N, C-alpha and C positions, 0 to 999 in steps of 0.2 A: 400463620405458622407459629407465632408465639402462643396463641390460644391452644393449639394442639399440643405444644410442648408442655404447657401448664397443666393440661388435663392428664397427660401421661405421668407427670411427676406426682400429681394428686393420687392417681391410681396406684402408682408404685408405693407411695407412702401407706395407702390403705391396705395393700396386700401384704406388705412385708413388716409393717408396724414400726413402732418406735425402736425396738431392739435392732432392727436392720439399720435404721438411721444412725443409732449410736455406734454400731459396728463399723459403719462406713466412716464415721467421724474418727474412730480410734485408728482405723487403717491409715487415714490421712495424717493423723498425728504421728504415727510410727514411721511414716514415709512410704509412699507408693513405689512400686517398681520404677526404675529409671525410664524404661521405655514408655510407660504410661504417662510420665510427667513431661516428656519431650514435646515441646510445641512444634507445630509444623506450619510454615507459610507456603501457600500454594499459588502458582502463577500459570495462566494459560495464554499462550501466544500461538500464532500459526507457524508452521514449519518454514524457515527461511529458505530462499532459493539458493543461498550459499550456506551449506551445512556448517562451515567453520564459525559462522555467526552464532548459531544455536549452541555450539560447543563453548564458545567464549562466554555467552550469557550464563551457561551452567557453571562455569568457573567462578563467576561473580556470586552466584547463588551459594556455591560451596564455601567460598571465602567468608561471605556474610554469615552463613550458618555457623561456621567455626567461631567467628567473632562474637556471636550472640549465644552460642550454645544451643542452637535450635536446628531443625531440619528445614531446608528450603527445597521444594519440589517444583520443577518447571515442566509442564506438559506442553509439548509441541504437537500441534494438530494440523493435519492436511488442510490446505486452504478450502477445498471443496466441502469439507465437513465442519469447518470452524463456525460458520454462521449458525448452523442448526444447533451445535453444542452450546454456543453462547446464548442463543435464544432460550434453550431449555433451562439453563441456569437462571436466567432472568425470570422465567415463568415460575420456577420452583423456589426462587429466592434462596438458593443454596448452591454452593459450588466453590470455586476458587476465590482467593482473596484479591489478587491482582489480575486484571483482564485486559487483553489488548483491544483497543478500539481503532477503528479506521473510518475515514470519510466522515459521515454525519452521525456516527455512533454516540458521540457525546450528547447530541440533541435527542436521538432516538431513545437512549437509555437514561436520560437526565434524572428522572425520579429515583432511579436505583443506584446512581453513582454518587460517591462521597465528594463533597466540596474539597478540592485540593489547592485552593487559592494560596494558602500559606506556603505550601511546598513549591509551587510554581514561582511565586514571587521570590522566595529565597534562592532557588536555582538560577533565576534570571539575574539576580544581583551578583551571584558568584561567578557566572560564566558569560558576562558581557551582554545580557539581554536576549530577547527572543526576536526572530524575524516576524514580520506582520502576519504571515500565513499561520503561525502558531495560534494566534487568537481566533482566527476564522474557524478553525476546526475544533478547538477545545474549550472555548468560552461560551457559556450559555447565560445570557443576561449579563450580570455582573460577576458571576462565579465561574471559576475554572473547574470543569468537571472531569478533566483528564489531563495528564502530563504529556506535553508534546514530546515525542520520542525521536522519530526520524521520518523521512519520506523518500519514496522512490522517484527520482527524476526520470524523464523520458527523453534522452537525447536521441539523435539519429546515429545508429551504429553503421559504419561503412567499411568496405574493403578498399583501403587506399591503393593497394597494389593493382587491383583490377581497374579502378577509375583512371589511374595513370596509364595503364596498358591501352585503354581505348582513347587516350589523348584528351581526357577531360579533367576538370578540377572538381573538388567536393561541392555538392549542390548547396546553394544558399536559399533558394525559393522552391516552392512546390513545382513550378514549371521546370526548374532545373532538374528536380528529381525525375520528372517525366522524360525530359530530353536525354539525360544521362542513363536513366533506366532502360530506355529503348535500346540503346547501344549495348548495355550490359545483358539484356535478355537475348540479344542477337548472338552473344558468345556463350549462351546458356548459363548466365549468372544473373537471374532476374532480381528485382526488388521483392522483398517478402514482408509485407505488412498484413498482420492478421485481420481478417474480417469475420472470424468465428467468434465463439464466446470466450473472449480473452480480455484481460485487464490492459495488456499492452495495446491491443486493438482499440479498446475504448478510449484510451489516452490519445492515440494517434488521430482518431476520427474527431474527437473534441477539439484538438489543436488545429486540425484542418478546418473545421467549421468556424472556429473563432477567427482564423486567418482570413476567411471569406466574409466575415461580418455576421455570421449566423450564430444563433444561440437557441437553447431550449426554452428559456424564459427571459423575461426582461429583468431589469435591476431590482424590481420588487420581489423577485423570486416566486411569483405567483402567476403572472400573466404569461401564458404560453405563446411563444413567438416562433416555434419551429417551422411552421408553414410559411415560408418566406422565399423571395427570389434569391436571397443569399444562400439558403440551404440548397436550393436547386442548383446553383452554380457550383457549390462544393461537391454535390453528387455527380454533376456532369463531368467535373474534373476527375473524380475517382473512377468513373466509367472508363475514361480514356487511359488512366494509369493502369487499371486492371487489365484492360484489353491489350495494351501495348508494352507493358513493362513487368507484369507480375504473373506467377503461375496460377492456374485455375483453382487449385485446391486451397488457396489461402482462406477461402470462405469457410473452411472447416477447421482451421488451425486454432489450437488453444495456446496457453501461455508457454508451453514447453516446445511447441512445434517450431517456432522461429529460431529458438536457441539451437535445436538439433540441426536445422537446415543451415544455419550460419556456421556452426562448428564443423559440419560435414562438407563445407565449401559449395553448397548448392545455391546460396543466395548472396547478394552483394550489399544489401542495405536492409535495415529493419529498425523499428523502435524498441529500445530495450535499455534497462539500467545495466551497469557493468558486470552482470553475472556471466555473460558470454565471455567477456575479457578475462574474468577471474578463472573460469574453467579452462580457457585456452592456455593460460599461464600455468595453472596448477597441473594440468594433464600433459603439458608440453606438446600440444597439438601442432602438427606441421601442415603447411599448404601443400596439397598433394602434387601440384604441378611443379613446384620449385624447391620444396623442402625447407622453405623459410618458416620460422616460427609464426604461427597465425597471429599471436598477440602483437607481433611487430608489423603485421600487414593490415592492421585495422585501426580505427580511431572512433572517437565519440565527438560529434559536432552538434551545434545548436539545431533545434528543430527548424525545418524550412519555414520561410515566411510566405504568407499569402498576400493577396491584393491589399488587405487592410493591416498588414503587419505580422510580426512574429509572435507566436504564442506557444506555451508549453504547459503540459499537465503535470501536477504534483500529486502523487498517491500517498496521502498522509496517514501515518500511524501514531498512536499515542497509548499511554498506559493508564487505566483507571482502576479505582478501588471500589468494589461493591459496597453498598451501605450495609448489607447483611454480613459482611466479613466480621469475624470475631478477632481479627488481628490487624485492625486498621492502622494503629500506631506503628506496629512492626512493619507493615507494608510501606508506610511513608518512609521509615528509616531505610528500608532496602532500596527504594527508589532514589533516595538522596545518596546512598552509597554507590549505586550503579552509575550515577551521573558525575561522580568525582573523577578528576583527571586521570588517575592511574587506570581505573576501570574503563572509562568511556573512550579514552584514546586507544586502548587495546581493542575495544569493540569496533571502533572505526577502522583500525589497521586491517583486521581480518576481512572486512567487507569490501576493501579495495575500491572505495568510492561509491558503492551501492547504497549505503545508508547515509543519506544527507541530513545533517543535524539541523534542528531549529535554533539551537543555542549559537549565538554569533561567534563566540570564541572558538568553538569546535569546527567552524567552517574554515578556520585557518590551519587546520591539521595538515601535516605533511602529505597525507594521502591525496589531498585535493590540490596541492601546490607543487609537489616534486615530480609527479608523473604527468607529462604533457598530454597523455591520452585520456586523462580524467580531469583536466583543469577547466573543463567547461562549467564546473560547479560554481566557479567565481563569476560566471557571466549569465548563467541560465536563470538565476533567481529573479531578475527584473522582468522576465517574460512568463513566469509561472503563475498559474491559477489552479483552482481545484473545483470540486463538485459545486454546481449551482451558478458558476460564473455566467454572466456579469452580476448576478445577484448573490445572496448569502448561501451558505451551506444549509441545506434542508433535508429532512427525512425523505421527501419526495425525490429530490435529486439523487439521493443514495439509492432509492429503489429503481430508478431509471437506469443507473449504472449497474446495479446487481442483476437486472433482467436483460442487460445487453440490448436494449431497444435501439440505441443509435447504431451499433454495429449491424444489427439485423436490418435496419433501414438501408444502410449502404449495401449490404450483401444482396438484398432483394433486387436493388436497382442494377448492380453491376452484372448480376447473372441473368437479368431479363425476366426474373420471376414476377416482378412488378415494374411498371413504368416508374420513372422518377417521381412523378406526381402521385401515383398510387402508393409508392413506398413512403413518401412524406405524410400522406393522409393517414396511412396505417399507423405510423409512429405517433402522429399527433393524437389519434384516437386512444392508443395505449397510454400515452402520457396524461391525457385528460382523465382517463379512468383512474389513474393513480391520484391525481389531485382532487378528484371528486370522491375518493374513498371507495371506489367500486372494485378495485383490483387488490386482491389479498397480498 
C-alpha cells in the first residue's frame, strides 16, 4: 500500500511539475477551506440489539468531536454483514480507525491491530481493574491488542407467572428445565432454545456441554475431545428436551426468533441477554391472558447446572485500533473519553443490564444492583467462560463458533437426521478440518 502511494505521488509530481507543488504549498499557507481541514475519526461496530445503545454511543462521538473540533463518524453494521466488511478492511489495510472485535478477533487480527497496552493499563487503574475474562480475549502474548468493552451474558429468561401457574419453581438444573418444560408445553407455552444458526443457541449448547463435562478441545486448546461419552450424554438430554418440551421449529430459529416468540407469549423460557426485558418495558407489552405488564411477569436466572456443575457463556466484545489508522492517537483519546464515568454510566443505563462491563467498578452500576430482574450479573461471573474453554481462546474456536458446528450437531441429532453418534462424528470431522487448515 505504501509503495503504491509513493508511486502515485511521484507520478503526480512529474505530471504537474514544480509549479503545481508550489501552488499547493501557497494554498496551504493561505489556509485551505475549513471542510478540507476537518479531521474525521471513524468507528465501525455492529448494530446493537438495543437501538438506544447505538444512539448513546453516537452521543459520545458527537461530544468528543465538539471537544476536539473534529468529526467522529460511527458506522453500525448488521451482524450478518459485519464479519465480511471487517475482513475486507483487513485485506485492503484501509478503512475505519476503531474497529469492534469479538471472540478471538484480537488473535486473528493481531498483526494488524495496534498495541493498546498503555490505554488498557490506565483504564484499569482508573476504574478498579479488569475481571480475568478481559485478559483471555484481548491479550496476545504480553500485549493488549484490543480494549475490553463489554460482554453479553446468557442467563435463562423465564416467565415467572407461567411457572407459578403450573405449581413449579424456577429451574436450577437442566433436569429441572425438562421437568418444568414438559408441564409448560402441555399448556402450549414450551421452552424455546434455538438450535438454528444463532449466537444464543451456540451459547446455550456450550453451557449444556460443559455442564455434562464435554468440551470441544482439552486445556491445551489443540487436542480435539468432542467425541466423548460426555458429549453423547449432553445430546441424549437435548433429544429428550426437544421432544418433550420444545416446539419443532427451534432448529431453524435465528437470534431474533426467540425474542419474537417470548414477546408474543409463545414460549416460557429461553437463553438471552436482557434485550427481551428492555423491549417489553419500552413497548409496554402486556401478557395477553392477564393484561399484566410482561416485564413484571419475567425474570433472568442463572443458567441451569448439569451433572458436573453450572456453566455460562460470555460473548465478549472489545474495541481495537487498526495499525493502518492515520488517527491512532485520536482513537486512543476517544476510547479513554468513552470509558469515563459520565459517558460509560450513561452507556450502561440505556442497555438495561445487556452490556456487562469488564471493568470492575462499573459492575457496581445501579442497573445491575437496583433491579432484581437483572441482579444475576453479580453472581453469574463465577460461572462464565468463553470460546475455547477449558483451553485458551483461539482462532479455531472462533471459526467453530462462526460456522455453528455445535448447534448443527445438536440439530441433526434431535431431528433424527443423524444418530447421536453420527452427529458427533460429523462435527468432529468438521472441527478437525479447521484445525488442520483444510476448511476455509
